[in-house]
C-alpha positions as CSV (number, residue, x, y, z in Angstrom):
1,M,-18.1,-23.4,-17.5
2,R,-18.7,-26.1,-19.7
3,K,-19.5,-25.0,-23.2
4,Q,-22.6,-26.6,-23.7
5,N,-24.0,-24.5,-20.7
6,V,-23.5,-21.4,-22.7
7,L,-25.4,-19.3,-25.2
8,Y,-23.5,-16.9,-27.5
9,I,-25.5,-13.5,-28.2
10,L,-24.6,-10.6,-30.6
11,T,-26.5,-7.5,-30.2
12,N,-26.0,-3.5,-30.6
13,G,-22.2,-4.1,-31.6
14,R,-21.6,-6.4,-28.3
15,V,-21.0,-10.1,-27.9
16,A,-21.6,-11.9,-24.9
17,A,-21.5,-15.3,-23.5
18,I,-24.7,-16.1,-21.1
19,N,-24.8,-18.8,-18.9
20,K,-28.0,-20.8,-19.8
21,K,-28.9,-21.9,-16.4
22,D,-29.1,-18.6,-14.6
23,G,-28.7,-15.8,-17.5
24,A,-25.6,-14.6,-15.9
25,I,-23.0,-12.8,-18.2
26,V,-19.8,-15.0,-18.4
27,W,-18.1,-12.5,-20.4
28,E,-18.8,-9.6,-22.9
29,I,-17.1,-7.7,-25.5
30,K,-17.8,-4.2,-27.8
31,L,-16.8,-5.1,-31.3
32,K,-15.5,-1.7,-31.5
33,E,-12.8,-2.7,-29.3
34,Y,-11.4,-4.8,-32.2
35,V,-12.8,-2.9,-35.5
36,K,-12.9,0.8,-35.9
37,S,-16.2,1.3,-37.5
38,S,-19.3,3.5,-36.4
39,M,-21.6,0.8,-38.0
40,L,-21.1,-2.1,-35.8
41,S,-24.5,-1.7,-34.2
42,G,-26.4,-3.1,-37.3
43,I,-28.1,-6.5,-37.7
44,G,-25.5,-9.1,-37.7
45,Q,-25.1,-13.1,-37.6
46,I,-23.1,-15.2,-35.2
47,V,-21.9,-18.7,-35.8
48,N,-20.3,-21.0,-33.2
49,E,-18.0,-23.6,-34.6
50,G,-15.9,-25.6,-31.8
51,D,-13.7,-23.0,-29.8
52,K,-14.4,-20.2,-32.3
53,L,-17.2,-17.6,-32.9
54,Y,-17.7,-16.1,-36.2
55,I,-19.4,-12.7,-36.3
56,G,-20.5,-11.1,-39.3
57,I,-21.9,-7.4,-39.2
58,S,-22.0,-4.3,-41.1
59,G,-19.8,-6.1,-44.0
60,I,-17.1,-6.9,-41.4
61,L,-16.1,-10.8,-40.7
62,I,-14.7,-11.4,-37.0
63,C,-13.3,-14.4,-35.7
64,L,-13.3,-14.6,-31.6
65,S,-12.4,-17.1,-28.9
66,A,-15.4,-18.5,-27.5
67,K,-13.7,-19.0,-24.4
68,D,-13.4,-15.2,-23.6
69,G,-14.2,-13.2,-26.7
70,S,-10.7,-12.3,-27.5
71,L,-9.8,-11.5,-31.0
72,V,-8.4,-14.3,-33.1
73,W,-8.5,-12.5,-36.6
74,K,-10.6,-9.8,-38.5
75,N,-11.4,-9.4,-42.3
76,E,-13.0,-6.0,-42.9
77,L,-13.9,-7.3,-46.7
78,K,-12.8,-4.1,-48.4
79,G,-14.8,-3.4,-51.3
80,W,-17.6,-5.4,-50.5
81,G,-19.8,-2.8,-48.9
82,Y,-21.5,-2.7,-45.5
83,N,-24.4,-5.1,-46.0
84,F,-25.6,-8.2,-44.1
85,I,-23.3,-11.0,-44.2
86,S,-24.8,-14.5,-44.5
87,M,-22.7,-17.5,-43.1
88,A,-23.0,-21.0,-43.6
89,N,-22.0,-23.5,-40.8
90,T,-19.3,-26.0,-42.6
91,S,-18.8,-28.0,-39.1
92,T,-18.6,-31.7,-39.7
93,E,-19.7,-32.1,-36.0
94,A,-23.3,-32.3,-36.7
95,A,-23.1,-34.7,-39.7
96,G,-20.9,-36.7,-37.6
97,A,-23.3,-36.9,-34.9
98,A,-26.0,-37.8,-37.4
99,T,-24.0,-40.5,-39.0
100,Q,-23.3,-42.2,-35.5
101,A,-27.1,-41.9,-34.6
102,A,-28.2,-43.8,-38.0
103,A,-25.7,-46.3,-37.4
104,S,-26.5,-46.9,-33.5
105,A,-30.4,-47.0,-34.9
106,A,-29.3,-49.7,-37.6
107,L,-27.6,-51.8,-35.3
108,I,-30.6,-51.8,-32.7
109,A,-32.8,-52.6,-35.7
110,S,-31.0,-55.5,-36.8
111,T,-30.6,-57.2,-33.3
112,A,-34.3,-56.6,-32.6
113,G,-36.2,-59.7,-32.7
């Protein structure tokens, strides 16, 4: 399945890839398989960058493969507490696409009558 046809969700301590066309679950994992914590059902955040998913939940940061949900790494952020983790997407893909679109628009404007 092509990546753009998948929506990634995080709820109740589970992460899943959902087919956008029909809503079918492509893969699903329970975060407790990777982290031994009873607090993984709290509010969390999920960020997708390329072939990785970054999940921040209950003071724990987890990186999963977007392909199948397998664990890439985890950081239990010892000493930081068990609060909501806010993440910023630092991917340059969006910036690159915006730059390319602006360059195309400038080219079109310069060649138009």
